[in-house]
C-alpha positions as CSV (number, residue, x, y, z in Angstrom):
1,E,-166.9,-79.4,17.8
2,A,-165.2,-82.7,18.0
3,K,-161.8,-83.3,16.3
4,F,-160.2,-86.6,15.6
5,Q,-157.3,-87.8,13.6
6,L,-156.2,-91.1,12.0
7,S,-152.6,-91.6,11.0
8,L,-151.1,-94.7,9.4
9,K,-147.5,-95.4,8.3
10,A,-146.1,-98.5,6.6
11,R,-142.5,-99.2,5.4
12,F,-142.4,-101.1,2.1
13,W,-138.7,-101.1,1.4
14,T,-135.5,-101.1,3.4
15,T,-131.9,-102.1,3.1
16,E,-130.4,-105.1,4.9
17,N,-128.9,-102.9,7.6
18,R,-132.2,-100.9,7.8
19,R,-130.3,-97.7,7.4
20,W,-132.4,-96.6,4.4
21,G,-136.2,-97.0,4.3
22,L,-139.0,-96.1,2.0
23,W,-142.5,-95.6,3.4
24,L,-146.1,-94.5,2.7
25,A,-148.2,-92.7,5.2
26,Y,-151.8,-91.4,5.4
27,T,-153.3,-88.8,7.8
28,Q,-157.0,-87.8,8.0
29,Q,-158.2,-85.1,10.3
30,N,-161.8,-84.3,10.9
31,Q,-163.7,-81.5,12.4
32,W,-167.1,-82.8,13.4
33,Q,-170.0,-80.6,14.6
34,L,-171.0,-83.4,17.0
35,Y,-172.8,-81.2,19.4
36,N,-174.8,-79.2,16.9
37,S,-178.0,-81.2,16.6
38,E,-179.9,-78.3,15.0
39,I,-178.1,-78.9,11.7
40,S,-177.8,-82.7,12.0
41,R,-174.3,-82.8,13.4
42,P,-172.3,-82.5,10.1
43,F,-168.6,-82.9,9.4
44,R,-167.5,-79.3,8.9
45,E,-164.1,-80.2,7.4
46,T,-162.1,-83.3,6.6
47,N,-158.4,-83.0,5.5
48,Y,-156.7,-85.9,3.7
49,E,-152.9,-86.1,3.5
50,P,-151.1,-89.0,1.8
51,E,-147.3,-88.9,2.0
52,L,-144.2,-90.7,0.5
53,G,-141.0,-90.6,2.5
54,L,-137.4,-91.8,2.3
55,T,-135.6,-92.2,5.7
56,F,-131.8,-92.3,6.3
57,H,-130.8,-93.3,9.9
58,T,-127.8,-91.4,11.3
59,D,-126.0,-91.2,14.6
60,F,-123.9,-88.1,15.2
61,G,-123.8,-85.3,17.8
62,L,-125.4,-81.9,17.1
63,F,-126.1,-79.1,19.7
64,G,-125.7,-81.6,22.5
65,L,-128.2,-84.0,21.0
66,R,-127.9,-87.1,18.8
67,H,-129.1,-86.7,15.3
68,R,-131.0,-90.0,14.6
69,Q,-132.9,-89.6,11.3
70,F,-132.9,-87.5,8.1
71,I,-136.1,-87.8,6.1
72,V,-137.2,-86.5,2.7
73,G,-140.8,-86.5,1.8
74,L,-143.6,-85.6,-0.6
75,A,-147.0,-84.8,0.7
76,H,-150.4,-83.9,-0.9
77,Q,-153.1,-82.3,1.3
78,S,-156.6,-81.5,0.3
79,N,-160.1,-81.3,1.7
80,G,-161.7,-83.1,-1.2
81,R,-164.4,-80.5,-1.8
82,G,-165.6,-78.6,-4.9
83,E,-165.3,-74.9,-5.5
84,P,-165.5,-72.5,-3.8
85,L,-164.6,-74.5,-0.7
86,S,-161.8,-76.6,-2.4
87,R,-158.4,-76.3,-0.7
88,S,-155.2,-78.3,-1.6
89,W,-151.5,-78.0,-1.9
90,N,-148.4,-80.2,-2.6
91,R,-145.1,-79.9,-0.9
92,L,-141.6,-81.3,-0.6
93,W,-140.2,-81.5,2.9
94,V,-137.2,-82.6,4.9
95,S,-137.1,-83.5,8.5
96,F,-134.2,-83.7,11.0
97,L,-134.8,-85.8,14.1
98,L,-132.7,-85.4,17.2
99,E,-133.0,-86.9,20.6
100,R,-131.4,-87.2,24.0
101,G,-132.7,-89.6,26.6
102,N,-136.5,-89.0,26.9
103,F,-136.4,-85.8,24.8
104,A,-136.9,-85.6,21.1
105,L,-136.8,-82.6,18.7
106,A,-137.7,-82.5,15.0
107,F,-137.3,-79.6,12.6
108,K,-139.3,-79.8,9.3
109,P,-139.0,-77.1,6.6
110,W,-140.9,-77.5,3.3
111,Y,-141.2,-76.1,-0.2
112,R,-144.6,-75.7,-1.8
113,I,-144.7,-77.2,-5.4
114,P,-146.1,-74.3,-7.6
115,E,-149.5,-74.6,-9.2
116,D,-151.2,-72.9,-12.1
117,S,-152.5,-69.6,-10.8
118,T,-155.9,-70.2,-12.5
119,R,-156.4,-73.4,-10.5
120,D,-154.7,-72.4,-7.2
121,N,-157.5,-72.0,-4.6
122,N,-155.2,-71.0,-1.7
123,P,-152.2,-69.1,-3.2
124,D,-151.2,-67.5,0.1
125,I,-151.3,-70.7,2.2
126,L,-147.5,-70.5,3.1
127,E,-148.1,-67.1,4.6
128,Y,-150.5,-68.7,7.1
129,A,-149.8,-72.4,7.4
130,G,-146.1,-71.6,7.5
131,R,-142.9,-72.7,5.8
132,A,-141.5,-74.8,8.6
133,E,-142.4,-76.7,11.7
134,L,-140.6,-77.4,15.0
135,R,-141.8,-80.1,17.2
136,S,-140.5,-81.3,20.6
137,A,-141.6,-83.9,23.1
138,Y,-140.5,-85.1,26.5
139,K,-141.5,-88.4,28.0
140,Y,-141.9,-88.5,31.8
141,G,-142.9,-91.9,33.0
142,E,-146.1,-92.8,31.1
143,Q,-146.8,-89.1,30.3
144,V,-145.7,-87.2,27.2
145,F,-145.5,-83.4,27.0
146,S,-145.1,-82.0,23.5
147,F,-145.0,-78.6,21.7
148,M,-145.4,-77.8,18.1
149,L,-144.6,-74.5,16.3
150,R,-145.3,-73.5,12.7
151,N,-144.1,-70.2,11.3
152,N,-144.1,-68.4,7.9
153,L,-140.4,-67.3,8.5
154,R,-141.2,-63.6,7.6
155,A,-140.0,-60.6,9.5
156,D,-142.9,-58.6,8.3
157,E,-146.5,-60.0,8.7
158,N,-145.1,-62.9,10.7
159,R,-147.8,-65.5,11.4
160,S,-147.6,-68.8,13.3
161,G,-149.5,-71.6,14.9
162,Y,-148.6,-73.4,18.1
163,E,-149.9,-76.5,19.8
164,L,-149.4,-77.8,23.4
165,D,-150.2,-81.5,24.1
166,W,-150.2,-83.6,27.2
167,S,-151.0,-87.3,27.2
168,F,-151.4,-89.4,30.3
169,P,-152.4,-92.9,31.3
170,F,-156.2,-93.5,31.2
171,S,-156.5,-97.2,30.7
172,K,-154.4,-100.2,29.6
173,R,-155.2,-99.5,25.9
174,I,-155.7,-95.7,25.6
175,K,-154.4,-92.5,27.1
176,G,-156.1,-89.3,28.1
177,Y,-155.2,-86.3,25.9
178,L,-155.2,-82.6,26.5
179,Q,-154.5,-80.2,23.6
180,F,-154.4,-76.5,23.1
181,Y,-154.0,-74.8,19.7
182,N,-153.5,-71.1,18.9
183,G,-152.8,-69.7,15.4
184,Y,-153.3,-70.3,11.7
185,G,-153.3,-73.4,9.6
186,E,-155.0,-76.0,11.8
187,S,-157.3,-77.0,8.9
188,L,-157.4,-76.2,5.2
189,I,-160.8,-74.5,5.2
190,D,-159.7,-72.1,8.0
191,Y,-156.0,-71.9,7.1
192,N,-156.1,-68.0,7.1
193,V,-158.2,-67.7,10.2
194,R,-156.7,-67.6,13.7
195,T,-158.0,-70.5,15.7
196,R,-158.0,-70.8,19.5
197,R,-159.1,-74.2,20.8
198,A,-158.7,-76.4,23.8
199,G,-159.8,-80.0,23.9
200,L,-159.8,-83.1,26.1
201,G,-160.0,-86.5,24.6
202,V,-158.3,-89.9,24.1
203,L,-155.2,-91.0,22.3
204,V,-154.4,-94.5,21.0
205,E,-150.7,-94.1,20.3
206,D,-148.1,-91.5,21.2
207,W,-145.5,-90.4,18.7
208,L,-142.8,-90.8,21.4
């Protein structure tokens, strides 16, 4: 299976000192059965996630790091499919971004906006996709090493998903990309199924 992701972000309002900013973002993730010619190489799953965020730039010390941004956001994620394969949820989230030199750390907890139980097609998604995400990255020369952890924050029936990434120079315009994922919540259709996947590909833009 081939996986690819498109992420766009645009700021449409900011204060004169750029301390506050309002932005829109869109992420689309695709799982494509590229190598399965027997069933005409279909897209197995596509997830769509538009977001609205408000950013406040800061500069104070915390745990030996500098806190640089506080962000509040609203996100909708769905796979755009009909029943019984429809999956979707809405959430409010906050993000705290800290950095020191070439190291960055972001903590992002969220709250799921409740839905009518008769229309909720994934009522237990928080138990698998998690209630918070921790992401760290370190830039070494032209390489970036990053780690992501999601967890449902429960002592009993604790579930998580983690991702290891390494990007490295490949050409002037793109980077090579190695990724390993293990856990729940990688895609909406399989949010409650443990996935183990390793992949090698290309990356257009790093987040650090």
